[in-house]
C-alpha positions as CSV (number, residue, x, y, z in Angstrom):
1,M,11.5,-30.7,-3.5
2,I,8.5,-29.3,-1.7
3,F,9.2,-25.8,-3.3
4,T,9.4,-27.4,-6.7
5,K,6.1,-29.3,-6.4
6,L,4.4,-26.1,-5.1
7,V,5.5,-23.8,-7.9
8,S,5.0,-26.6,-10.5
9,S,1.4,-26.9,-9.4
10,C,0.9,-23.1,-10.1
11,G,2.3,-23.6,-13.6
12,I,5.4,-21.5,-13.0
13,I,8.1,-24.3,-13.2
14,K,7.8,-26.9,-15.9
15,S,9.5,-30.3,-15.7
16,M,11.5,-32.1,-18.5
17,T,8.5,-34.3,-19.5
18,K,6.6,-31.3,-20.9
19,F,6.7,-29.3,-24.1
20,Q,6.6,-25.5,-24.4
21,Y,4.5,-24.9,-27.5
22,K,2.9,-22.3,-29.7
23,A,-0.2,-23.1,-31.7
24,Q,-2.7,-21.5,-34.0
25,L,-6.4,-21.7,-33.2
26,I,-8.2,-23.4,-36.2
27,A,-11.4,-21.4,-35.7
28,T,-9.9,-17.9,-35.3
29,A,-6.4,-18.1,-36.7
30,G,-5.2,-16.6,-33.4
31,E,-2.0,-17.8,-31.7
32,V,-1.9,-19.3,-28.2
33,G,0.9,-20.7,-26.2
34,G,1.2,-23.2,-23.4
35,V,2.8,-26.3,-21.9
36,A,1.6,-29.8,-22.4
37,E,2.9,-33.3,-21.8
38,A,3.5,-35.7,-24.7
39,K,5.8,-38.6,-25.7
40,D,7.0,-36.6,-28.7
41,K,6.1,-33.7,-31.0
42,F,3.9,-35.9,-33.2
43,E,1.7,-36.9,-30.2
44,L,1.6,-33.3,-29.1
45,A,0.4,-32.2,-32.6
46,H,-2.4,-34.8,-32.4
47,K,-3.5,-33.7,-29.0
48,L,-3.6,-30.0,-30.0
49,K,-5.5,-30.8,-33.2
50,D,-8.2,-32.5,-31.1
51,E,-8.4,-29.3,-29.1
52,G,-8.9,-27.2,-32.3
53,K,-5.3,-26.0,-32.6
54,L,-2.5,-26.4,-35.2
55,L,1.0,-26.9,-33.7
56,I,3.5,-24.2,-34.9
57,S,6.5,-24.9,-32.7
58,A,7.3,-27.1,-29.7
59,T,10.4,-27.0,-27.5
60,P,11.2,-29.7,-24.9
61,V,11.5,-28.2,-21.5
62,T,14.9,-29.2,-20.1
63,G,15.6,-29.0,-16.4
64,F,13.5,-26.3,-14.9
65,H,12.0,-23.5,-17.0
66,F,10.3,-20.4,-15.7
67,N,7.2,-19.6,-17.7
68,M,7.0,-15.8,-17.6
69,D,3.4,-15.8,-19.0
70,A,2.3,-18.0,-16.0
71,I,4.2,-15.8,-13.6
72,N,2.7,-12.6,-15.0
73,A,-0.8,-14.2,-14.9
74,H,-0.4,-15.0,-11.2
75,L,0.9,-11.5,-10.4
76,T,-1.9,-9.6,-12.2
77,R,-5.6,-9.4,-11.5
78,V,-8.7,-9.0,-13.6
79,D,-10.5,-5.8,-12.6
80,L,-14.1,-4.9,-13.3
81,R,-13.1,-2.7,-16.3
82,D,-11.6,-5.8,-18.1
83,K,-14.9,-7.7,-17.6
84,I,-16.9,-4.7,-18.9
85,L,-14.8,-4.6,-22.0
86,L,-15.1,-8.3,-22.6
87,A,-18.9,-8.2,-22.3
88,N,-19.3,-5.1,-24.5
89,N,-16.8,-6.2,-27.2
90,L,-18.2,-9.7,-27.3
91,A,-21.8,-8.4,-27.8
92,T,-20.7,-6.1,-30.6
93,M,-18.8,-8.8,-32.5
94,I,-21.6,-11.4,-32.2
95,Q,-24.1,-8.9,-33.3
96,A,-21.9,-8.2,-36.3
97,G,-22.2,-11.9,-37.3
98,L,-18.9,-13.3,-36.0
99,P,-18.9,-16.8,-34.5
100,L,-18.4,-16.8,-30.7
101,S,-15.0,-18.5,-30.9
102,R,-13.8,-16.1,-33.6
103,A,-14.9,-13.1,-31.5
104,L,-13.1,-14.4,-28.4
105,G,-10.0,-15.0,-30.5
106,I,-10.0,-11.4,-31.7
107,I,-10.5,-10.1,-28.2
108,L,-7.6,-12.4,-27.1
109,K,-5.3,-10.6,-29.6
110,Q,-6.3,-7.2,-28.2
111,T,-6.0,-8.1,-24.5
112,T,-2.8,-7.0,-22.8
113,N,-3.6,-8.1,-19.2
114,P,-1.7,-11.5,-18.8
115,K,-4.4,-12.9,-16.4
116,M,-7.2,-11.9,-18.8
117,R,-5.3,-13.4,-21.7
118,Q,-5.1,-16.7,-19.8
119,V,-8.8,-16.6,-19.0
120,I,-9.9,-15.8,-22.6
121,G,-7.6,-18.5,-24.0
122,S,-9.4,-21.0,-21.7
123,L,-12.8,-19.7,-22.9
124,V,-11.7,-20.2,-26.5
125,E,-10.6,-23.8,-25.8
126,G,-13.8,-24.5,-24.0
127,I,-16.0,-23.1,-26.8
128,N,-14.0,-25.2,-29.4
129,K,-14.6,-28.3,-27.3
130,G,-18.4,-27.6,-27.5
131,M,-18.9,-25.9,-24.1
132,T,-21.4,-23.1,-23.8
133,L,-20.1,-19.7,-22.9
134,S,-21.7,-19.7,-19.5
135,D,-20.2,-23.1,-18.7
136,A,-16.7,-21.8,-19.8
137,L,-17.2,-18.7,-17.7
138,A,-18.2,-20.8,-14.7
139,K,-14.7,-22.3,-14.6
140,F,-13.6,-19.0,-13.2
141,P,-15.9,-18.2,-10.3
142,D,-13.2,-16.0,-8.7
143,I,-13.2,-13.7,-11.8
144,F,-16.7,-13.8,-13.1
145,P,-19.4,-13.1,-10.5
146,P,-22.7,-15.1,-10.4
147,V,-24.6,-12.2,-11.9
148,F,-22.4,-12.3,-15.0
149,I,-22.6,-16.1,-15.5
150,S,-26.4,-16.3,-14.8
151,M,-27.3,-13.5,-17.2
152,V,-25.2,-15.1,-20.0
153,R,-26.8,-18.5,-19.3
154,A,-30.3,-16.9,-19.4
155,G,-29.3,-15.2,-22.7
156,E,-28.1,-18.5,-24.2
157,E,-31.3,-20.3,-23.2
158,S,-33.6,-17.6,-24.6
159,G,-31.6,-17.1,-27.8
160,G,-30.7,-13.5,-26.7
161,L,-27.0,-13.8,-25.9
162,V,-26.2,-10.4,-27.5
163,E,-28.9,-8.6,-25.4
164,A,-27.7,-10.5,-22.2
165,L,-24.1,-9.4,-22.8
166,Q,-25.2,-5.8,-23.4
167,V,-27.3,-5.8,-20.3
168,V,-24.5,-7.3,-18.1
169,G,-21.9,-4.9,-19.6
170,S,-24.2,-2.0,-18.9
171,Q,-25.0,-3.2,-15.4
172,M,-21.3,-3.7,-14.5
173,E,-20.4,-0.3,-16.0
174,K,-23.1,1.4,-13.8
175,T,-21.8,-0.4,-10.8
176,Y,-18.2,0.5,-11.6
177,M,-18.9,4.2,-12.0
178,L,-21.1,4.3,-8.9
179,T,-18.4,2.6,-6.8
180,K,-15.7,4.8,-8.2
181,K,-17.6,8.0,-7.3
182,V,-18.3,6.8,-3.8
183,K,-14.6,5.8,-3.3
184,G,-13.6,9.2,-4.7
185,A,-15.9,11.0,-2.2
186,M,-14.4,9.0,0.7
187,M,-10.9,9.7,-0.4
188,Y,-10.9,13.4,0.5
189,P,-11.7,13.1,4.2
190,L,-9.5,10.0,4.5
191,V,-6.5,11.9,3.1
192,V,-7.1,15.0,5.2
193,T,-7.5,12.9,8.4
194,S,-4.3,10.9,7.6
195,V,-2.3,14.1,7.1
196,M,-3.7,15.6,10.3
197,I,-2.7,12.5,12.3
198,A,0.8,12.4,10.7
199,V,1.4,16.1,11.5
200,G,0.2,15.5,15.0
201,V,2.6,12.6,15.6
202,L,5.5,14.6,14.2
203,M,4.7,17.5,16.4
204,M,4.5,15.2,19.4
205,I,7.9,13.7,18.6
206,Y,9.9,16.8,17.6
207,V,8.2,19.9,19.0
208,V,6.6,18.9,22.4
209,P,9.8,17.4,24.0
210,G,11.7,20.7,23.5
211,L,8.9,22.7,25.1
212,A,8.6,20.1,27.9
213,Q,12.3,20.6,28.7
214,T,11.8,24.4,28.8
215,F,8.9,23.9,31.2
216,S,10.9,21.6,33.4
217,E,13.8,24.0,33.7
218,A,11.4,26.8,34.6
219,N,9.9,24.6,37.3
220,V,6.3,25.7,36.8
221,E,3.2,23.8,37.6
222,L,1.7,22.4,34.4
223,P,-2.0,22.1,33.6
224,T,-3.5,18.7,33.2
225,L,-3.9,19.1,29.5
226,T,-0.2,20.0,29.1
227,K,0.8,16.9,31.1
228,I,-1.3,14.7,28.8
229,F,0.4,16.1,25.7
230,I,3.9,15.8,27.2
231,G,3.1,12.2,28.4
232,T,1.9,11.2,25.0
233,A,5.0,12.8,23.4
234,N,7.4,11.0,25.7
235,F,5.6,7.7,25.0
236,L,5.9,8.2,21.2
237,K,9.5,9.3,21.4
238,N,10.9,7.0,24.0
239,D,8.8,3.9,23.3
240,S,8.5,4.2,19.6
241,V,8.6,0.4,19.0
242,L,5.8,-0.2,21.6
243,A,3.8,2.7,20.0
244,A,4.2,1.2,16.5
245,L,3.2,-2.3,17.8
246,S,0.2,-0.7,19.6
247,A,-0.9,0.9,16.3
248,V,-0.5,-2.4,14.4
249,G,-2.3,-4.2,17.2
250,I,-5.3,-1.8,17.0
251,V,-5.5,-2.3,13.2
252,V,-5.3,-6.1,13.5
253,A,-7.9,-6.1,16.3
254,F,-10.2,-4.0,14.1
255,V,-9.8,-6.3,11.1
256,L,-10.5,-9.4,13.3
257,F,-13.5,-7.6,14.8
258,K,-14.8,-6.8,11.3
259,R,-14.9,-10.6,10.5
260,T,-17.0,-11.5,13.5
261,K,-20.8,-11.5,13.4
262,V,-21.0,-8.8,16.0
263,G,-18.4,-6.8,14.2
264,K,-20.1,-7.0,10.8
265,R,-23.5,-6.1,12.3
266,S,-22.1,-3.2,14.4
267,L,-20.2,-1.7,11.4
268,A,-23.2,-2.2,9.1
269,F,-25.5,-0.5,11.7
270,L,-23.0,2.4,12.1
271,A,-22.6,2.9,8.3
272,L,-26.4,3.5,8.0
273,R,-26.5,6.0,10.8
274,V,-23.3,8.1,10.4
275,P,-24.4,11.7,9.5
276,I,-24.0,12.5,5.8
277,F,-22.5,9.1,5.0
278,G,-25.5,7.2,6.2
279,V,-27.8,8.7,3.5
280,L,-25.1,7.9,0.9
281,V,-24.9,4.3,2.0
282,K,-28.7,3.9,1.7
283,Q,-28.8,5.4,-1.8
284,Y,-25.8,3.5,-3.0
285,N,-27.1,0.1,-1.8
286,S,-30.6,0.9,-3.2
287,A,-29.1,1.6,-6.6
288,I,-26.9,-1.5,-6.6
289,V,-29.8,-3.8,-5.5
290,T,-32.4,-2.5,-7.9
291,R,-30.0,-2.3,-10.8
292,T,-28.9,-5.9,-10.3
293,L,-32.4,-7.2,-9.9
294,S,-33.6,-5.3,-13.0
295,S,-30.8,-6.7,-15.1
296,L,-31.3,-10.3,-14.0
297,I,-35.1,-10.3,-14.3
298,S,-35.0,-8.6,-17.8
299,S,-32.5,-11.2,-18.9
300,G,-34.9,-14.0,-18.0
301,V,-33.5,-15.2,-14.7
302,D,-36.2,-16.4,-12.4
303,I,-36.9,-14.0,-9.5
304,V,-35.8,-16.4,-6.7
305,R,-32.4,-16.9,-8.4
306,A,-32.2,-13.2,-9.1
307,I,-32.7,-12.4,-5.4
308,D,-30.0,-15.0,-4.5
309,I,-27.5,-13.4,-6.9
310,T,-28.3,-9.9,-5.8
311,H,-27.8,-11.0,-2.2
312,D,-24.1,-11.7,-3.0
313,V,-23.8,-8.2,-4.6
314,A,-25.2,-6.2,-1.7
315,G,-22.4,-4.9,0.5
316,N,-24.2,-4.0,3.7
317,L,-25.3,-6.9,6.1
318,Y,-28.8,-5.4,6.6
319,Y,-29.4,-5.3,2.8
320,R,-28.4,-9.0,2.5
321,E,-30.7,-9.9,5.4
322,T,-33.5,-8.0,3.7
323,L,-32.9,-10.0,0.4
324,E,-32.9,-13.3,2.4
325,A,-36.3,-12.3,3.8
326,A,-37.5,-11.3,0.3
327,R,-36.6,-14.7,-1.1
328,E,-38.6,-16.5,1.6
329,D,-41.6,-14.2,1.0
330,V,-41.5,-14.7,-2.7
331,Q,-41.4,-18.5,-2.2
332,K,-44.5,-18.1,-0.1
333,G,-46.3,-16.2,-2.8
334,I,-45.8,-12.7,-1.2
335,P,-45.0,-10.0,-3.7
336,L,-41.4,-8.9,-3.7
337,S,-42.3,-5.2,-3.1
338,Q,-43.8,-6.0,0.3
339,T,-40.4,-6.9,1.8
340,F,-39.0,-3.5,0.7
341,V,-42.1,-1.7,2.0
342,K,-41.6,-3.4,5.4
343,N,-37.9,-2.3,5.5
344,A,-38.4,1.4,4.9
345,H,-35.7,2.1,7.6
346,I,-33.0,1.0,5.1
347,Y,-34.7,1.4,1.8
348,P,-36.2,4.8,0.9
349,V,-40.0,4.7,0.9
350,M,-40.1,5.3,-2.8
351,V,-38.3,2.0,-3.6
352,G,-41.1,-0.2,-2.2
353,D,-43.9,2.0,-3.5
354,M,-42.5,2.0,-7.1
355,M,-41.8,-1.7,-7.0
356,E,-45.4,-2.3,-6.0
357,V,-46.6,-0.2,-9.0
358,G,-44.2,-2.2,-11.2
359,E,-45.7,-5.5,-10.0
360,E,-49.3,-4.3,-10.5
361,T,-48.6,-3.2,-14.1
362,G,-46.4,-6.2,-15.0
363,Q,-43.3,-3.9,-15.5
364,L,-41.3,-4.8,-12.5
365,S,-38.0,-4.9,-14.4
366,E,-38.5,-1.6,-16.0
367,M,-39.6,0.0,-12.7
368,L,-36.5,-1.3,-11.0
369,K,-34.4,0.1,-13.7
370,K,-36.0,3.6,-13.2
371,I,-35.5,3.3,-9.4
372,A,-31.8,2.4,-10.0
373,G,-31.3,5.3,-12.4
374,Y,-32.9,7.8,-9.9
375,Y,-30.7,6.7,-7.0
376,E,-27.6,6.6,-9.2
377,Q,-28.2,10.2,-9.9
378,E,-28.7,10.9,-6.2
379,V,-25.4,9.2,-5.4
380,D,-23.7,11.2,-8.2
381,Q,-25.1,14.5,-6.7
382,A,-24.3,13.4,-3.1
383,T,-20.7,12.6,-4.0
384,S,-20.3,15.9,-5.8
385,D,-21.6,17.8,-2.7
386,M,-19.6,15.6,-0.3
387,S,-16.5,17.9,-0.2
388,K,-18.7,20.9,0.6
389,L,-20.5,19.0,3.4
390,V,-17.4,17.3,4.9
391,E,-15.0,20.2,4.6
392,P,-16.5,22.3,7.5
393,F,-16.5,19.2,9.7
394,L,-12.8,18.6,8.9
395,M,-12.0,22.2,9.5
396,V,-13.6,22.0,13.0
397,M,-11.6,18.9,13.7
398,I,-8.3,20.5,12.7
399,G,-9.2,23.7,14.6
400,A,-10.1,21.8,17.7
401,F,-6.7,19.9,17.6
402,V,-4.8,23.1,17.0
403,G,-6.7,24.9,19.7
404,L,-6.1,22.2,22.3
405,F,-2.4,22.1,21.4
406,A,-2.1,25.8,21.6
407,M,-3.9,25.9,24.9
408,A,-1.7,23.2,26.3
409,M,1.6,24.8,25.2
410,I,0.8,28.5,25.6
411,S,-0.7,28.3,29.1
412,P,2.6,27.3,30.8
413,M,4.3,30.0,28.8
414,Y,2.2,32.6,30.5
415,S,3.1,31.1,33.9
416,I,6.8,31.4,33.0
417,M,6.4,35.0,31.9
418,S,4.5,35.8,35.1
419,S,7.2,34.3,37.3
420,I,9.9,36.3,35.4
421,G,7.9,39.5,35.8
């Protein structure tokens, strides 16, 4: 009974009092499906008509019925690319003269992502009931970020919905490409390090024990380094469960540490000061912050609200704290640029100086856009050069490990050869 109620609340199991239906949207001629409660098909048809739909077919749900659309929607997710396509396609269709509900209906037909189909279907229903697009989007805060909803709302209020959708689509696309490049740059050292660790563990389990037995039979005095390697190998081989639990424990402890205030601050501090990566983190966050602020301000969002939304976008704790300080300063009448000038240790000096010029000339949004473009190019170049910069460091790491292993294993060999001689 508890399981039935739980899955029923998620829309996966339907009871006998409900109808599985297909209907046509009056405004767009698109087909939608769903489940609704009604006394009979006639009452269901009236209900759907009030929602802007014409009933095509309805089947009473007998016993328990698994709704595969609902299951697929729960198992899939809406990624940033889906939202970019929604914003760009919607802007293009509205600009071409299509009504909003008709444009959404066309996008619904073209969408293959089950979760996104469910979301767009809800948007169509909301629009047909007289809701604004921003209000319909706000029903899905876990899918559409505040920057998306706020820019659409500002576009609706100013009569520039098409421009707002174009800006938010462009802004999200820039963010998507930037994040993709940074993740791609991080992937290479991560893969190499993971392979190195895996090879090291395999050698400890399968190679070192055999050599250790040889050393034991030869009865030679082992160097400290060799004893450390053999001790580690014995632990990994003989206490594999404990070793695995220890590894899991370290990962869990790290995750829990990340969630604490001290952990968040420590990792944010470290990210800004790690050689090579620290510069990339500063450029990346500078690009994200200035791009988001530029998009929001150009769409007509007031500057305090724009700072609040950008605060949620910033990934590093120090950048969020800077934006909190910026909001307080702006509310006191202090120019936005001054906060960035005072925080030159995390924002490059050029950011604050160019923002100051933008405020003086009344072109802050345009200046922020130029700053974002510049640092996006810097991140692009940095990620392209990352492999060249990181590769020597990784080679030194691998060489050091191989050298230590060789020294630990070869040194006792010389002792054995000497004793034989």
